[in-house]
PASEBA-1860 file (N, C-alpha, C; in nm, 3 decimals):
! residues 84
1> XXXXXXXX> 0.084/-0.117/0.000/0.000/0.000/0.000/0.089/0.123/0.000 ~ 0.045/0.223/-0.064/0.121/0.346/-0.074/0.125/0.418/0.059 ~ 0.236/0.482/0.089/0.245/0.563/0.210/0.261/0.709/0.173 ~ 0.204/0.750/0.061/0.215/0.887/0.012/0.149/0.983/0.110 ~ 0.225/1.084/0.156/0.174/1.177/0.255/0.143/1.314/0.201 ~ 0.165/1.339/0.072/0.145/1.473/0.019/0.020/1.488/-0.065 ~ -0.081/1.409/-0.038/-0.202/1.410/-0.121/-0.269/1.547/-0.124 ~ -0.259/1.623/-0.020/-0.329/1.750/-0.012/-0.261/1.864/-0.084
9> XXXXXXXX> -0.172/1.843/-0.175/-0.112/1.950/-0.252/0.033/1.975/-0.221 ~ 0.096/1.885/-0.150/0.239/1.897/-0.127/0.276/1.962/0.005 ~ 0.180/2.011/0.082/0.214/2.068/0.212/0.211/1.959/0.319 ~ 0.247/1.994/0.439/0.251/1.896/0.548/0.127/1.902/0.636 ~ 0.019/1.959/0.588/-0.104/1.970/0.664/-0.168/1.832/0.676 ~ -0.178/1.781/0.799/-0.232/1.647/0.821/-0.379/1.636/0.784 ~ -0.452/1.746/0.774/-0.594/1.741/0.739/-0.615/1.697/0.596 ~ -0.516/1.712/0.509/-0.531/1.682/0.368/-0.455/1.558/0.324
17> XXXXXXXX> -0.411/1.475/0.416/-0.329/1.361/0.377/-0.416/1.242/0.340 ~ -0.360/1.159/0.255/-0.425/1.036/0.211/-0.412/0.933/0.321 ~ -0.522/0.866/0.355/-0.517/0.761/0.454/-0.516/0.625/0.384 ~ -0.433/0.535/0.434/-0.424/0.403/0.376/-0.553/0.325/0.402 ~ -0.588/0.242/0.308/-0.707/0.160/0.318/-0.664/0.014/0.311 ~ -0.709/-0.065/0.406/-0.677/-0.207/0.402/-0.778/-0.278/0.312 ~ -0.744/-0.397/0.269/-0.834/-0.475/0.186/-0.964/-0.505/0.261 ~ -0.954/-0.535/0.390/-1.074/-0.561/0.470/-1.163/-0.438/0.477
25> XXXXXXXX> -1.105/-0.321/0.501/-1.183/-0.198/0.505/-1.250/-0.172/0.371 ~ -1.175/-0.191/0.265/-1.224/-0.164/0.131/-1.343/-0.252/0.095 ~ -1.338/-0.378/0.134/-1.443/-0.472/0.097/-1.553/-0.484/0.201 ~ -1.518/-0.471/0.330/-1.614/-0.502/0.435/-1.630/-0.391/0.539 ~ -1.574/-0.274/0.512/-1.582/-0.163/0.607/-1.717/-0.092/0.601 ~ -1.725/0.022/0.666/-1.849/0.100/0.672/-1.893/0.151/0.536 ~ -1.800/0.182/0.449/-1.831/0.231/0.315/-1.752/0.151/0.212 ~ -1.794/0.027/0.189/-1.718/-0.058/0.096/-1.726/-0.006/-0.047
33> XXXXXXXX> -1.626/-0.041/-0.124/-1.622/-0.008/-0.267/-1.709/-0.112/-0.338 ~ -1.826/-0.072/-0.383/-1.921/-0.168/-0.442/-1.866/-0.230/-0.570 ~ -1.789/-0.154/-0.647/-1.730/-0.212/-0.768/-1.628/-0.320/-0.731 ~ -1.548/-0.294/-0.629/-1.451/-0.394/-0.584/-1.523/-0.520/-0.535 ~ -1.635/-0.502/-0.466/-1.712/-0.618/-0.420/-1.765/-0.699/-0.537 ~ -1.817/-0.631/-0.638/-1.866/-0.701/-0.757/-1.753/-0.780/-0.823 ~ -1.638/-0.716/-0.836/-1.522/-0.783/-0.895/-1.479/-0.903/-0.810 ~ -1.483/-0.885/-0.677/-1.443/-0.992/-0.587/-1.533/-1.114/-0.604
41> XXXXXXXX> -1.665/-1.092/-0.604/-1.757/-1.205/-0.618/-1.742/-1.275/-0.753 ~ -1.722/-1.198/-0.858/-1.697/-1.258/-0.990/-1.568/-1.340/-0.988 ~ -1.466/-1.287/-0.923/-1.336/-1.354/-0.917/-1.344/-1.482/-0.834 ~ -1.418/-1.479/-0.725/-1.433/-1.598/-0.642/-1.502/-1.709/-0.720 ~ -1.609/-1.674/-0.790/-1.681/-1.774/-0.868/-1.596/-1.830/-0.982 ~ -1.516/-1.745/-1.044/-1.437/-1.788/-1.160/-1.311/-1.865/-1.119 ~ -1.255/-1.834/-1.004/-1.135/-1.902/-0.958/-1.011/-1.817/-0.967 ~ -0.910/-1.861/-0.898/-0.786/-1.784/-0.883/-0.711/-1.761/-1.013
49> XXXXXXXX> -0.717/-1.852/-1.105/-0.641/-1.840/-1.230/-0.724/-1.782/-1.344 ~ -0.831/-1.714/-1.312/-0.923/-1.664/-1.414/-0.893/-1.519/-1.451 ~ -0.942/-1.476/-1.566/-0.932/-1.334/-1.601/-1.005/-1.245/-1.500 ~ -1.113/-1.296/-1.440/-1.186/-1.218/-1.340/-1.098/-1.190/-1.218 ~ -1.017/-1.288/-1.179/-0.927/-1.269/-1.065/-0.822/-1.163/-1.100 ~ -0.770/-1.169/-1.221/-0.672/-1.070/-1.266/-0.734/-0.931/-1.270 ~ -0.857/-0.921/-1.316/-0.924/-0.791/-1.322/-0.944/-0.734/-1.181 ~ -0.981/-0.818/-1.087/-0.996/-0.777/-0.947/-0.862/-0.727/-0.893
57> XXXXXXXX> -0.757/-0.802/-0.916/-0.624/-0.761/-0.870/-0.577/-0.633/-0.935 ~ -0.602/-0.618/-1.063/-0.562/-0.495/-1.134/-0.637/-0.374/-1.079 ~ -0.765/-0.391/-1.052/-0.844/-0.281/-0.998/-0.790/-0.237/-0.861 ~ -0.763/-0.335/-0.774/-0.712/-0.302/-0.641/-0.578/-0.230/-0.650 ~ -0.493/-0.275/-0.741/-0.362/-0.212/-0.756/-0.374/-0.071/-0.813 ~ -0.452/-0.057/-0.920/-0.463/0.071/-0.989/-0.526/0.180/-0.902 ~ -0.626/0.145/-0.823/-0.698/0.246/-0.746/-0.655/0.258/-0.601 ~ -0.597/0.151/-0.544/-0.563/0.152/-0.402/-0.421/0.109/-0.372
65> XXXXXXXX> -0.345/0.072/-0.472/-0.208/0.021/-0.455/-0.204/-0.099/-0.360 ~ -0.306/-0.182/-0.368/-0.313/-0.304/-0.288/-0.275/-0.421/-0.379 ~ -0.176/-0.498/-0.336/-0.133/-0.617/-0.409/-0.218/-0.735/-0.362 ~ -0.313/-0.773/-0.444/-0.408/-0.878/-0.408/-0.337/-1.007/-0.370 ~ -0.236/-1.046/-0.445/-0.169/-1.173/-0.418/-0.098/-1.176/-0.285 ~ -0.053/-1.061/-0.235/0.013/-1.062/-0.105/-0.086/-1.040/0.010 ~ -0.204/-0.987/-0.019/-0.302/-0.958/0.085/-0.408/-1.066/0.100 ~ -0.428/-1.148/0.000/-0.537/-1.245/0.000/-0.480/-1.385/0.009
73> XXXXXXXX> -0.517/-1.459/0.112/-0.475/-1.599/0.126/-0.583/-1.685/0.062 ~ -0.561/-1.719/-0.065/-0.663/-1.790/-0.143/-0.695/-1.927/-0.082 ~ -0.594/-2.000/-0.036/-0.617/-2.134/0.017/-0.706/-2.129/0.140 ~ -0.674/-2.042/0.235/-0.757/-2.029/0.355/-0.897/-1.983/0.321 ~ -0.906/-1.886/0.231/-1.038/-1.838/0.193/-1.120/-1.948/0.128 ~ -1.060/-2.021/0.038/-1.133/-2.125/-0.035/-1.181/-2.234/0.061 ~ -1.099/-2.269/0.160/-1.141/-2.367/0.259/-1.262/-2.317/0.337 ~ -1.257/-2.191/0.378/-1.370/-2.133/0.451/-1.493/-2.126/0.360
81> XXXX> -1.477/-2.078/0.240/-1.588/-2.059/0.145/-1.656/-2.193/0.113 ~ -1.578/-2.296/0.090/-1.632/-2.425/0.057/-1.704/-2.492/0.174 ~ -1.669/-2.453/0.296/-1.731/-2.511/0.414/-1.866/-2.444/0.448 ~ -1.897/-2.336/0.382/-2.022/-2.263/0.412/-2.142/-2.327/0.349
END
């Protein structure tokens, strides 16, 4: 995730700084990214090696600088998902 602190125009004013967003916050927080959720559900249904999974990862990287492969434990998730 990016640690860029100059989002507010290059000054050091803490009121204008970019706050980091975790994958959990992004998907399951108070104001989830609905597009990311749609991509996530499509990716889960299609599987880890699918174009849908790549699209989900690309979206997270492009908009949030989140590396899906390092943040998402597919094996643990799949075990939990299949047990539901």
